[in-house]
N, CA, C and O atoms as CSV, one atom per row, in Angstrom:
chain,resi,resn,atom,element,x,y,z
A,1,MET,N,N,101.711,250.653,128.981
A,1,MET,CA,C,102.822,251.372,129.577
A,1,MET,C,C,103.870,250.373,130.061
A,1,MET,O,O,103.553,249.358,130.681
A,2,SER,N,N,105.105,250.689,129.763
A,2,SER,CA,C,106.214,249.874,130.233
A,2,SER,C,C,107.245,250.782,130.880
A,2,SER,O,O,107.395,251.943,130.500
A,3,HIS,N,N,107.935,250.253,131.838
A,3,HIS,CA,C,108.952,251.006,132.556
A,3,HIS,C,C,110.319,250.713,131.969
A,3,HIS,O,O,110.704,249.553,131.824
A,4,CYS,N,N,111.051,251.764,131.633
A,4,CYS,CA,C,112.419,251.609,131.132
A,4,CYS,C,C,113.368,251.640,132.328
A,4,CYS,O,O,113.398,252.608,133.087
A,5,SER,N,N,114.123,250.592,132.478
A,5,SER,CA,C,115.039,250.519,133.613
A,5,SER,C,C,116.277,251.389,133.408
A,5,SER,O,O,116.967,251.710,134.376
A,6,THR,N,N,116.566,251.774,132.178
A,6,THR,CA,C,117.757,252.587,131.912
A,6,THR,C,C,117.547,254.042,132.300
A,6,THR,O,O,118.376,254.634,132.991
A,7,CYS,N,N,116.427,254.619,131.848
A,7,CYS,CA,C,116.204,256.037,132.147
A,7,CYS,C,C,115.188,256.264,133.255
A,7,CYS,O,O,115.019,257.399,133.699
A,8,GLY,N,N,114.500,255.212,133.718
A,8,GLY,CA,C,113.586,255.315,134.836
A,8,GLY,C,C,112.259,255.967,134.515
A,8,GLY,O,O,111.616,256.513,135.411
A,9,LYS,N,N,111.825,255.926,133.253
A,9,LYS,CA,C,110.556,256.532,132.853
A,9,LYS,C,C,109.590,255.451,132.402
A,9,LYS,O,O,109.999,254.367,131.985
A,10,CYS,N,N,108.310,255.759,132.491
A,10,CYS,CA,C,107.286,254.880,131.944
A,10,CYS,C,C,106.911,255.399,130.562
A,10,CYS,O,O,106.547,256.565,130.410
A,11,ILE,N,N,106.999,254.538,129.560
A,11,ILE,CA,C,106.784,254.915,128.165
A,11,ILE,C,C,105.636,254.078,127.610
A,11,ILE,O,O,105.570,252.867,127.824
A,12,TYR,N,N,104.730,254.750,126.891
A,12,TYR,CA,C,103.624,254.033,126.258
A,12,TYR,C,C,104.138,253.255,125.056
A,12,TYR,O,O,104.809,253.824,124.195
A,13,LYS,N,N,103.840,251.987,124.986
A,13,LYS,CA,C,104.247,251.065,123.926
A,13,LYS,C,C,105.769,251.133,123.724
A,13,LYS,O,O,106.257,251.386,122.622
A,14,LEU,N,N,106.489,250.904,124.804
A,14,LEU,CA,C,107.952,250.945,124.793
A,14,LEU,C,C,108.494,249.886,123.847
A,14,LEU,O,O,108.138,248.711,123.937
A,15,ASP,N,N,109.360,250.318,122.939
A,15,ASP,CA,C,110.010,249.384,122.031
A,15,ASP,C,C,111.365,248.971,122.599
A,15,ASP,O,O,111.627,247.785,122.802
A,16,HIS,N,N,112.216,249.950,122.852
A,16,HIS,CA,C,113.524,249.676,123.448
A,16,HIS,C,C,114.152,250.997,123.870
A,16,HIS,O,O,113.663,252.067,123.508
A,17,HIS,N,N,115.222,250.920,124.627
A,17,HIS,CA,C,116.016,252.099,124.958
A,17,HIS,C,C,117.194,252.126,124.008
A,17,HIS,O,O,118.026,251.219,124.016
A,18,CYS,N,N,117.267,253.157,123.195
A,18,CYS,CA,C,118.306,253.249,122.164
A,18,CYS,C,C,119.572,253.877,122.751
A,18,CYS,O,O,119.533,254.971,123.314
A,19,ILE,N,N,120.685,253.171,122.612
A,19,ILE,CA,C,121.949,253.697,123.130
A,19,ILE,C,C,122.521,254.776,122.225
A,19,ILE,O,O,123.355,255.568,122.663
A,20,TRP,N,N,122.087,254.821,120.973
A,20,TRP,CA,C,122.635,255.816,120.036
A,20,TRP,C,C,121.954,257.162,120.201
A,20,TRP,O,O,122.611,258.198,120.108
A,21,THR,N,N,120.644,257.169,120.446
A,21,THR,CA,C,119.928,258.432,120.627
A,21,THR,C,C,119.772,258.802,122.094
A,21,THR,O,O,119.308,259.899,122.405
A,22,GLN,N,N,120.152,257.906,123.003
A,22,GLN,CA,C,120.061,258.115,124.450
A,22,GLN,C,C,118.646,258.474,124.895
A,22,GLN,O,O,118.444,259.348,125.739
A,23,THR,N,N,117.673,257.781,124.307
A,23,THR,CA,C,116.287,257.985,124.676
A,23,THR,C,C,115.509,256.693,124.458
A,23,THR,O,O,115.969,255.779,123.773
A,24,CYS,N,N,114.337,256.638,125.046
A,24,CYS,CA,C,113.478,255.471,124.849
A,24,CYS,C,C,112.725,255.616,123.539
A,24,CYS,O,O,112.268,256.705,123.190
A,25,ILE,N,N,112.601,254.515,122.821
A,25,ILE,CA,C,111.826,254.490,121.592
A,25,ILE,C,C,110.481,253.880,121.945
A,25,ILE,O,O,110.404,252.734,122.388
A,26,GLY,N,N,109.424,254.655,121.746
A,26,GLY,CA,C,108.083,254.203,122.069
A,26,GLY,C,C,107.084,254.710,121.048
A,26,GLY,O,O,107.428,254.958,119.893
A,27,TYR,N,N,105.844,254.861,121.487
A,27,TYR,CA,C,104.760,255.251,120.583
A,27,TYR,C,C,105.004,256.626,119.962
A,27,TYR,O,O,104.745,256.824,118.775
A,28,CYS,N,N,105.496,257.570,120.751
A,28,CYS,CA,C,105.628,258.948,120.272
A,28,CYS,C,C,106.792,259.165,119.308
A,28,CYS,O,O,106.725,260.058,118.464
A,29,ASN,N,N,107.841,258.380,119.412
A,29,ASN,CA,C,109.000,258.620,118.553
A,29,ASN,C,C,109.443,257.392,117.762
A,29,ASN,O,O,110.580,257.335,117.293
A,30,GLN,N,N,108.555,256.410,117.609
A,30,GLN,CA,C,108.938,255.230,116.834
A,30,GLN,C,C,109.047,255.553,115.348
A,30,GLN,O,O,109.925,255.028,114.663
A,31,ARG,N,N,108.171,256.404,114.848
A,31,ARG,CA,C,108.227,256.761,113.423
A,31,ARG,C,C,109.527,257.494,113.075
A,31,ARG,O,O,110.178,257.116,112.101
A,32,PRO,N,N,109.938,258.534,113.833
A,32,PRO,CA,C,111.231,259.154,113.500
A,32,PRO,C,C,112.403,258.186,113.603
A,32,PRO,O,O,113.340,258.265,112.808
A,33,PHE,N,N,112.361,257.271,114.576
A,33,PHE,CA,C,113.440,256.291,114.690
A,33,PHE,C,C,113.467,255.368,113.479
A,33,PHE,O,O,114.531,255.080,112.931
A,34,TYR,N,N,112.279,254.902,113.064
A,34,TYR,CA,C,112.219,254.026,111.894
A,34,TYR,C,C,112.688,254.754,110.640
A,34,TYR,O,O,113.428,254.187,109.837
A,35,LEU,N,N,112.264,256.006,110.464
A,35,LEU,CA,C,112.708,256.783,109.305
A,35,LEU,C,C,114.214,257.016,109.340
A,35,LEU,O,O,114.869,257.015,108.298
A,36,PHE,N,N,114.763,257.214,110.539
A,36,PHE,CA,C,116.216,257.356,110.684
A,36,PHE,C,C,116.929,256.098,110.182
A,36,PHE,O,O,117.892,256.189,109.421
A,37,THR,N,N,116.457,254.929,110.607
A,37,THR,CA,C,117.094,253.686,110.148
A,37,THR,C,C,116.892,253.484,108.651
A,37,THR,O,O,117.788,252.990,107.966
A,38,PHE,N,N,115.724,253.860,108.139
A,38,PHE,CA,C,115.444,253.711,106.711
A,38,PHE,C,C,116.348,254.609,105.876
A,38,PHE,O,O,116.912,254.162,104.877
A,39,TYR,N,N,116.491,255.873,106.274
A,39,TYR,CA,C,117.343,256.797,105.520
A,39,TYR,C,C,118.820,256.433,105.649
A,39,TYR,O,O,119.587,256.613,104.702
A,40,MET,N,N,119.217,255.931,106.795
A,40,MET,CA,C,120.600,255.457,106.934
A,40,MET,C,C,120.856,254.269,106.013
A,40,MET,O,O,121.942,254.147,105.446
A,41,THR,N,N,119.867,253.393,105.859
A,41,THR,CA,C,120.003,252.259,104.939
A,41,THR,C,C,120.132,252.738,103.512
A,41,THR,O,O,120.938,252.204,102.750
A,42,ILE,N,N,119.352,253.735,103.138
A,42,ILE,CA,C,119.471,254.300,101.786
A,42,ILE,C,C,120.857,254.894,101.586
A,42,ILE,O,O,121.452,254.723,100.522
A,43,GLY,N,N,121.377,255.587,102.586
A,43,GLY,CA,C,122.726,256.153,102.491
A,43,GLY,C,C,123.800,255.089,102.362
A,43,GLY,O,O,124.750,255.255,101.596
A,44,VAL,N,N,123.659,254.002,103.099
A,44,VAL,CA,C,124.622,252.900,103.026
A,44,VAL,C,C,124.586,252.256,101.642
A,44,VAL,O,O,125.630,251.987,101.048
A,45,LEU,N,N,123.386,252.012,101.136
A,45,LEU,CA,C,123.265,251.417,99.804
A,45,LEU,C,C,123.825,252.341,98.725
A,45,LEU,O,O,124.424,251.875,97.756
A,46,GLN,N,N,123.632,253.639,98.890
A,46,GLN,CA,C,124.188,254.603,97.941
A,46,GLN,C,C,125.720,254.594,98.002
A,46,GLN,O,O,126.381,254.662,96.966
A,47,PHE,N,N,126.283,254.511,99.211
A,47,PHE,CA,C,127.741,254.449,99.335
A,47,PHE,C,C,128.289,253.194,98.675
A,47,PHE,O,O,129.270,253.255,97.935
A,48,TRP,N,N,127.646,252.037,98.945
A,48,TRP,CA,C,128.114,250.788,98.340
A,48,TRP,C,C,128.052,250.858,96.821
A,48,TRP,O,O,128.986,250.435,96.140
A,49,TYR,N,N,126.946,251.395,96.282
A,49,TYR,CA,C,126.790,251.487,94.833
A,49,TYR,C,C,127.845,252.402,94.214
A,49,TYR,O,O,128.474,252.045,93.218
A,50,SER,N,N,128.039,253.588,94.809
A,50,SER,CA,C,129.016,254.532,94.238
A,50,SER,C,C,130.442,254.018,94.369
A,50,SER,O,O,131.265,254.276,93.490
A,51,THR,N,N,130.756,253.303,95.433
A,51,THR,CA,C,132.095,252.744,95.594
A,51,THR,C,C,132.364,251.667,94.558
A,51,THR,O,O,133.422,251.651,93.927
A,52,ILE,N,N,131.405,250.767,94.385
A,52,ILE,CA,C,131.587,249.699,93.392
A,52,ILE,C,C,131.654,250.273,91.990
A,52,ILE,O,O,132.457,249.818,91.176
A,53,ARG,N,N,130.823,251.266,91.694
A,53,ARG,CA,C,130.836,251.870,90.354
A,53,ARG,C,C,132.142,252.613,90.096
A,53,ARG,O,O,132.695,252.513,89.001
A,54,SER,N,N,132.649,253.359,91.084
A,54,SER,CA,C,133.917,254.081,90.904
A,54,SER,C,C,135.073,253.117,90.704
A,54,SER,O,O,135.937,253.348,89.858
A,55,ALA,N,N,135.096,252.036,91.477
A,55,ALA,CA,C,136.163,251.048,91.313
A,55,ALA,C,C,136.085,250.388,89.943
A,55,ALA,O,O,137.113,250.138,89.314
A,56,ALA,N,N,134.873,250.105,89.480
A,56,ALA,CA,C,134.720,249.485,88.161
A,56,ALA,C,C,135.197,250.412,87.059
A,56,ALA,O,O,135.832,249.958,86.107
A,57,ILE,N,N,134.907,251.686,87.165
A,57,ILE,CA,C,135.349,252.649,86.151
A,57,ILE,C,C,136.863,252.759,86.143
A,57,ILE,O,O,137.478,252.801,85.077
A,58,LEU,N,N,137.479,252.809,87.338
A,58,LEU,CA,C,138.942,252.907,87.397
A,58,LEU,C,C,139.610,251.623,86.898
A,58,LEU,O,O,140.658,251.689,86.256
A,59,PHE,N,N,139.021,250.459,87.181
A,59,PHE,CA,C,139.596,249.209,86.688
A,59,PHE,C,C,139.468,249.089,85.179
A,59,PHE,O,O,140.368,248.559,84.527
A,60,GLU,N,N,138.358,249.575,84.604
A,60,GLU,CA,C,138.173,249.512,83.158
A,60,GLU,C,C,139.178,250.375,82.426
A,60,GLU,O,O,139.630,250.016,81.339
A,61,SER,N,N,139.532,251.505,83.006
A,61,SER,CA,C,140.475,252.409,82.340
A,61,SER,C,C,141.927,252.003,82.566
A,61,SER,O,O,142.837,252.649,82.046
A,62,CYS,N,N,142.153,250.936,83.340
A,62,CYS,CA,C,143.500,250.414,83.637
A,62,CYS,C,C,144.401,251.423,84.325
A,62,CYS,O,O,145.625,251.316,84.250
A,63,HIS,N,N,143.806,252.404,84.995
A,63,HIS,CA,C,144.585,253.400,85.739
A,63,HIS,C,C,144.221,253.384,87.213
A,63,HIS,O,O,144.307,254.407,87.893
A,64,PHE,N,N,143.819,252.234,87.699
A,64,PHE,CA,C,143.342,252.172,89.076
A,64,PHE,C,C,144.445,252.514,90.062
A,64,PHE,O,O,144.247,253.354,90.939
A,65,PHE,N,N,145.613,251.873,89.933
A,65,PHE,CA,C,146.684,252.110,90.897
A,65,PHE,C,C,147.602,253.253,90.494
A,65,PHE,O,O,148.510,253.593,91.252
A,66,GLY,N,N,147.405,253.847,89.351
A,66,GLY,CA,C,148.237,254.971,88.934
A,66,GLY,C,C,147.569,256.305,89.120
A,66,GLY,O,O,148.182,257.338,88.853
A,67,THR,N,N,146.325,256.320,89.571
A,67,THR,CA,C,145.576,257.567,89.677
A,67,THR,C,C,145.919,258.336,90.945
A,67,THR,O,O,146.079,259.556,90.893
A,68,PHE,N,N,146.034,257.666,92.070
A,68,PHE,CA,C,146.255,258.325,93.350
A,68,PHE,C,C,147.527,257.808,94.008
A,68,PHE,O,O,148.151,256.859,93.533
A,69,GLU,N,N,147.898,258.451,95.112
A,69,GLU,CA,C,149.038,257.993,95.901
A,69,GLU,C,C,148.640,256.739,96.687
A,69,GLU,O,O,147.451,256.503,96.899
A,70,PRO,N,N,149.617,255.931,97.121
A,70,PRO,CA,C,149.281,254.689,97.834
A,70,PRO,C,C,148.487,254.898,99.125
A,70,PRO,O,O,147.664,254.055,99.481
A,71,GLY,N,N,148.718,255.997,99.825
A,71,GLY,CA,C,147.990,256.262,101.066
A,71,GLY,C,C,146.492,256.414,100.852
A,71,GLY,O,O,145.695,256.063,101.722
A,72,VAL,N,N,146.114,256.934,99.704
A,72,VAL,CA,C,144.695,257.109,99.389
A,72,VAL,C,C,144.021,255.744,99.265
A,72,VAL,O,O,142.884,255.574,99.704
A,73,TYR,N,N,144.703,254.783,98.680
A,73,TYR,CA,C,144.135,253.445,98.520
A,73,TYR,C,C,144.005,252.727,99.865
A,73,TYR,O,O,143.061,251.966,100.081
A,74,ILE,N,N,144.951,252.971,100.756
A,74,ILE,CA,C,144.870,252.372,102.093
A,74,ILE,C,C,143.671,252.947,102.851
A,74,ILE,O,O,142.907,252.203,103.465
A,75,LEU,N,N,143.510,254.273,102.806
A,75,LEU,CA,C,142.361,254.897,103.453
A,75,LEU,C,C,141.048,254.446,102.818
A,75,LEU,O,O,140.054,254.246,103.516
A,76,TRP,N,N,141.046,254.288,101.504
A,76,TRP,CA,C,139.849,253.845,100.798
A,76,TRP,C,C,139.478,252.421,101.222
A,76,TRP,O,O,138.303,252.117,101.427
A,77,ALA,N,N,140.479,251.559,101.352
A,77,ALA,CA,C,140.218,250.176,101.763
A,77,ALA,C,C,139.696,250.120,103.204
A,77,ALA,O,O,138.762,249.373,103.494
A,78,ILE,N,N,140.288,250.896,104.094
A,78,ILE,CA,C,139.823,250.933,105.482
A,78,ILE,C,C,138.391,251.457,105.554
A,78,ILE,O,O,137.565,250.923,106.295
A,79,THR,N,N,138.102,252.498,104.784
A,79,THR,CA,C,136.748,253.058,104.750
A,79,THR,C,C,135.748,252.049,104.211
A,79,THR,O,O,134.644,251.926,104.742
A,80,CYS,N,N,136.119,251.333,103.169
A,80,CYS,CA,C,135.200,250.343,102.582
A,80,CYS,C,C,134.919,249.198,103.554
A,80,CYS,O,O,133.777,248.753,103.670
A,81,VAL,N,N,135.934,248.723,104.243
A,81,VAL,CA,C,135.726,247.625,105.199
A,81,VAL,C,C,134.862,248.084,106.369
A,81,VAL,O,O,133.914,247.395,106.745
A,82,SER,N,N,135.181,249.239,106.948
A,82,SER,CA,C,134.402,249.712,108.093
A,82,SER,C,C,132.979,250.082,107.680
A,82,SER,O,O,132.031,249.787,108.408
A,83,ALA,N,N,132.821,250.718,106.530
A,83,ALA,CA,C,131.467,251.052,106.062
A,83,ALA,C,C,130.690,249.796,105.691
A,83,ALA,O,O,129.464,249.768,105.797
A,84,GLY,N,N,131.395,248.765,105.259
A,84,GLY,CA,C,130.719,247.508,104.954
A,84,GLY,C,C,130.175,246.849,106.205
A,84,GLY,O,O,129.039,246.375,106.210
A,85,LEU,N,N,130.968,246.812,107.264
A,85,LEU,CA,C,130.521,246.190,108.514
A,85,LEU,C,C,129.408,246.989,109.180
A,85,LEU,O,O,128.394,246.429,109.596
A,86,VAL,N,N,129.604,248.291,109.276
A,86,VAL,CA,C,128.573,249.143,109.879
A,86,VAL,C,C,127.320,249.142,109.005
A,86,VAL,O,O,126.199,249.162,109.513
A,87,GLY,N,N,127.519,249.119,107.709
A,87,GLY,CA,C,126.386,249.089,106.794
A,87,GLY,C,C,125.553,247.833,106.938
A,87,GLY,O,O,124.325,247.890,106.866
A,88,LEU,N,N,126.202,246.702,107.142
A,88,LEU,CA,C,125.452,245.466,107.355
A,88,LEU,C,C,124.607,245.544,108.621
A,88,LEU,O,O,123.479,245.051,108.652
A,89,MET,N,N,125.154,246.166,109.667
A,89,MET,CA,C,124.388,246.319,110.905
A,89,MET,C,C,123.200,247.258,110.699
A,89,MET,O,O,122.109,246.996,111.205
A,90,ILE,N,N,123.406,248.343,109.963
A,90,ILE,CA,C,122.326,249.303,109.729
A,90,ILE,C,C,121.228,248.679,108.882
A,90,ILE,O,O,120.044,248.851,109.172
A,91,VAL,N,N,121.614,247.956,107.835
A,91,VAL,CA,C,120.617,247.311,106.977
A,91,VAL,C,C,119.840,246.257,107.758
A,91,VAL,O,O,118.621,246.158,107.616
A,92,SER,N,N,120.529,245.468,108.583
A,92,SER,CA,C,119.815,244.452,109.368
A,92,SER,C,C,118.904,245.103,110.411
A,92,SER,O,O,117.832,244.570,110.698
A,93,LEU,N,N,119.301,246.233,110.979
A,93,LEU,CA,C,118.448,246.958,111.914
A,93,LEU,C,C,117.184,247.444,111.217
A,93,LEU,O,O,116.087,247.337,111.766
A,94,CYS,N,N,117.336,247.974,110.013
A,94,CYS,CA,C,116.172,248.465,109.262
A,94,CYS,C,C,115.246,247.320,108.868
A,94,CYS,O,O,114.026,247.448,108.971
A,95,VAL,N,N,115.812,246.209,108.419
A,95,VAL,CA,C,114.989,245.064,108.037
A,95,VAL,C,C,114.255,244.508,109.258
A,95,VAL,O,O,113.069,244.190,109.175
A,96,GLY,N,N,114.948,244.391,110.383
A,96,GLY,CA,C,114.314,243.896,111.606
A,96,GLY,C,C,113.181,244.788,112.071
A,96,GLY,O,O,112.115,244.298,112.445
A,97,HIS,N,N,113.404,246.100,112.051
A,97,HIS,CA,C,112.346,247.010,112.484
A,97,HIS,C,C,111.217,247.090,111.468
A,97,HIS,O,O,110.073,247.343,111.844
A,98,THR,N,N,111.512,246.882,110.200
A,98,THR,CA,C,110.441,246.816,109.205
A,98,THR,C,C,109.534,245.624,109.488
A,98,THR,O,O,108.310,245.741,109.424
A,99,LEU,N,N,110.136,244.479,109.800
A,99,LEU,CA,C,109.335,243.304,110.151
A,99,LEU,C,C,108.519,243.548,111.412
A,99,LEU,O,O,107.350,243.169,111.480
A,100,MET,N,N,109.125,244.176,112.402
A,100,MET,CA,C,108.411,244.404,113.653
A,100,MET,C,C,107.298,245.432,113.506
A,100,MET,O,O,106.220,245.260,114.076
A,101,VAL,N,N,107.543,246.503,112.744
A,101,VAL,CA,C,106.505,247.518,112.542
A,101,VAL,C,C,105.345,246.943,111.730
A,101,VAL,O,O,104.183,247.241,112.006
A,102,SER,N,N,105.658,246.126,110.736
A,102,SER,CA,C,104.590,245.571,109.891
A,102,SER,C,C,103.734,244.545,110.633
A,102,SER,O,O,102.592,244.307,110.239
A,103,THR,N,N,104.257,243.934,111.692
A,103,THR,CA,C,103.484,242.957,112.459
A,103,THR,C,C,103.016,243.500,113.812
A,103,THR,O,O,102.490,242.749,114.633
A,104,ASN,N,N,103.209,244.814,114.046
A,104,ASN,CA,C,102.817,245.458,115.297
A,104,ASN,C,C,103.448,244.757,116.495
A,104,ASN,O,O,102.778,244.410,117.467
A,105,PHE,N,N,104.735,244.565,116.391
A,105,PHE,CA,C,105.519,243.854,117.390
A,105,PHE,C,C,106.618,244.785,117.857
A,105,PHE,O,O,107.137,245.557,117.050
A,106,THR,N,N,106.994,244.746,119.116
A,106,THR,CA,C,108.071,245.599,119.605
A,106,THR,C,C,109.317,244.764,119.875
A,106,THR,O,O,109.266,243.534,119.902
A,107,THR,N,N,110.417,245.445,120.071
A,107,THR,CA,C,111.669,244.758,120.381
A,107,THR,C,C,111.558,244.018,121.711
A,107,THR,O,O,112.052,242.899,121.844
A,108,LEU,N,N,110.910,244.643,122.694
A,108,LEU,CA,C,110.739,243.981,123.993
A,108,LEU,C,C,109.868,242.739,123.873
A,108,LEU,O,O,110.145,241.729,124.519
A,109,ASP,N,N,108.816,242.797,123.054
A,109,ASP,CA,C,108.004,241.594,122.816
A,109,ASP,C,C,108.840,240.503,122.181
A,109,ASP,O,O,108.708,239.326,122.517
A,110,ASN,N,N,109.694,240.902,121.268
A,110,ASN,CA,C,110.566,239.944,120.593
A,110,ASN,C,C,111.509,239.274,121.580
A,110,ASN,O,O,111.738,238.067,121.501
A,111,LEU,N,N,112.052,240.045,122.502
A,111,LEU,CA,C,112.967,239.474,123.487
A,111,LEU,C,C,112.245,238.607,124.509
A,111,LEU,O,O,112.790,237.599,124.958
A,112,LYS,N,N,111.019,238.987,124.886
A,112,LYS,CA,C,110.279,238.240,125.896
A,112,LYS,C,C,109.691,236.943,125.344
A,112,LYS,O,O,109.816,235.889,125.969
A,113,LYS,N,N,109.052,237.014,124.175
A,113,LYS,CA,C,108.319,235.867,123.663
A,113,LYS,C,C,109.080,235.076,122.614
A,113,LYS,O,O,108.740,233.925,122.342
A,114,LYS,N,N,110.107,235.677,122.018
A,114,LYS,CA,C,110.897,235.022,120.963
A,114,LYS,C,C,109.995,234.510,119.834
A,114,LYS,O,O,110.181,233.399,119.337
A,115,MET,N,N,109.013,235.334,119.434
A,115,MET,CA,C,108.101,234.926,118.374
A,115,MET,C,C,108.553,235.416,117.006
A,115,MET,O,O,108.119,234.873,115.990
A,116,MET,N,N,109.401,236.412,116.954
A,116,MET,CA,C,109.900,236.905,115.668
A,116,MET,C,C,111.085,236.047,115.245
A,116,MET,O,O,111.418,235.060,115.901
A,117,CYS,N,N,111.710,236.433,114.149
A,117,CYS,CA,C,112.857,235.676,113.663
A,117,CYS,C,C,113.965,235.697,114.717
A,117,CYS,O,O,114.149,236.710,115.391
A,118,PRO,N,N,114.696,234.609,114.869
A,118,PRO,CA,C,115.704,234.537,115.931
A,118,PRO,C,C,116.866,235.484,115.677
A,118,PRO,O,O,117.252,235.727,114.534
A,119,MET,N,N,117.406,236.002,116.744
A,119,MET,CA,C,118.578,236.867,116.666
A,119,MET,C,C,119.766,236.078,117.187
A,119,MET,O,O,119.866,235.849,118.392
A,120,PRO,N,N,120.673,235.652,116.306
A,120,PRO,CA,C,121.755,234.784,116.756
A,120,PRO,C,C,122.684,235.421,117.778
A,120,PRO,O,O,123.269,234.712,118.597
A,121,PHE,N,N,122.836,236.746,117.749
A,121,PHE,CA,C,123.759,237.376,118.690
A,121,PHE,C,C,123.191,237.389,120.100
A,121,PHE,O,O,123.937,237.626,121.050
A,122,LEU,N,N,121.890,237.141,120.271
A,122,LEU,CA,C,121.307,237.060,121.605
A,122,LEU,C,C,121.281,235.635,122.136
A,122,LEU,O,O,121.034,235.421,123.322
A,123,GLU,N,N,121.531,234.667,121.276
A,123,GLU,CA,C,121.482,233.282,121.707
A,123,GLU,C,C,122.616,232.944,122.688
A,123,GLU,O,O,122.490,232.002,123.470
A,124,CYS,N,N,123.702,233.689,122.653
A,124,CYS,CA,C,124.812,233.404,123.559
A,124,CYS,C,C,124.461,233.760,125.004
A,124,CYS,O,O,125.142,233.312,125.927
A,125,ARG,N,N,123.412,234.559,125.217
A,125,ARG,CA,C,123.007,234.912,126.572
A,125,ARG,C,C,122.253,233.780,127.254
A,125,ARG,O,O,122.170,233.751,128.481
A,126,ARG,N,N,121.709,232.860,126.495
A,126,ARG,CA,C,120.952,231.758,127.059
A,126,ARG,C,C,121.886,230.854,127.848
A,126,ARG,O,O,122.937,230.466,127.338
A,127,PRO,N,N,121.524,230.509,129.083
A,127,PRO,CA,C,122.415,229.645,129.875
A,127,PRO,C,C,122.492,228.246,129.277
A,127,PRO,O,O,121.555,227.779,128.630
A,128,TYR,N,N,123.606,227.599,129.501
A,128,TYR,CA,C,123.837,226.266,128.949
A,128,TYR,C,C,123.081,225.192,129.692
A,128,TYR,O,O,122.948,224.073,129.197
A,129,PHE,N,N,122.589,225.509,130.862
A,129,PHE,CA,C,121.839,224.531,131.638
A,129,PHE,C,C,120.610,225.199,132.228
A,129,PHE,O,O,120.598,226.412,132.438
A,130,GLN,N,N,119.606,224.435,132.488
A,130,GLN,CA,C,118.402,224.922,133.149
A,130,GLN,C,C,118.579,224.763,134.653
A,130,GLN,O,O,119.182,223.789,135.103
A,131,ALA,N,N,118.073,225.683,135.417
A,131,ALA,CA,C,118.241,225.647,136.865
A,131,ALA,C,C,117.531,224.437,137.483
A,131,ALA,O,O,117.969,223.920,138.510
A,132,SER,N,N,116.439,223.987,136.859
A,132,SER,CA,C,115.705,222.863,137.431
A,132,SER,C,C,116.443,221.531,137.216
A,132,SER,O,O,116.196,220.562,137.933
A,133,ASN,N,N,117.347,221.486,136.228
A,133,ASN,CA,C,118.055,220.252,135.914
A,133,ASN,C,C,119.379,220.101,136.667
A,133,ASN,O,O,120.003,219.040,136.638
A,134,VAL,N,N,119.794,221.163,137.333
A,134,VAL,CA,C,121.100,221.139,137.979
A,134,VAL,C,C,120.940,220.633,139.411
A,134,VAL,O,O,120.060,221.079,140.147
A,135,ASN,N,N,121.795,219.709,139.785
A,135,ASN,CA,C,121.803,219.171,141.137
A,135,ASN,C,C,123.146,219.506,141.759
A,135,ASN,O,O,124.168,218.960,141.345
A,136,PHE,N,N,123.164,220.407,142.762
A,136,PHE,CA,C,124.401,220.844,143.385
A,136,PHE,C,C,124.792,220.002,144.598
A,136,PHE,O,O,125.773,220.343,145.259
A,137,SER,N,N,124.094,218.944,144.921
A,137,SER,CA,C,124.426,218.158,146.101
A,137,SER,C,C,125.452,217.098,145.830
A,137,SER,O,O,125.828,216.356,146.738
C-alpha cells in the first residue's frame, strides 16, 4: 500500500497519479491504463502511416498543391506537427510502461531507485550540488 499525496488515498501497488485521468493508477486499474496507452499508440501509428501514404500518393500524381485550397495545407501541416509531437510522447509512454509492466516495476519505484532506463526530462530536477558538500560559512 502506498499513499497518494495528490488525492489523499492509499492505493495497493500504486504506480502513479495520472493527471489525464485524474485518478491513481494502481493494481486495480493498471491494465485499463496500459491498454489505453497501447491503443493510443496504435492510433498514432495509424495516423502517421495514413498521412505519409496520402502525401506520397498526392506527390506521385503531381497534383499535391493543386488539389486543395492553401488553407487546407496550412491546417494539415499544423496537424501533422502537433500530432507528431504528441504522438512521440504517447509512443514513449507506451514503451516505458511496457518495460515497467514486463519487469514488475512501477513508476514510483523507477523514480525512487532509478533502476530503470533514465528519463532525461527528470534529470533537470536533480540539484547541481549536494547538501553535504556545500559550506555556507
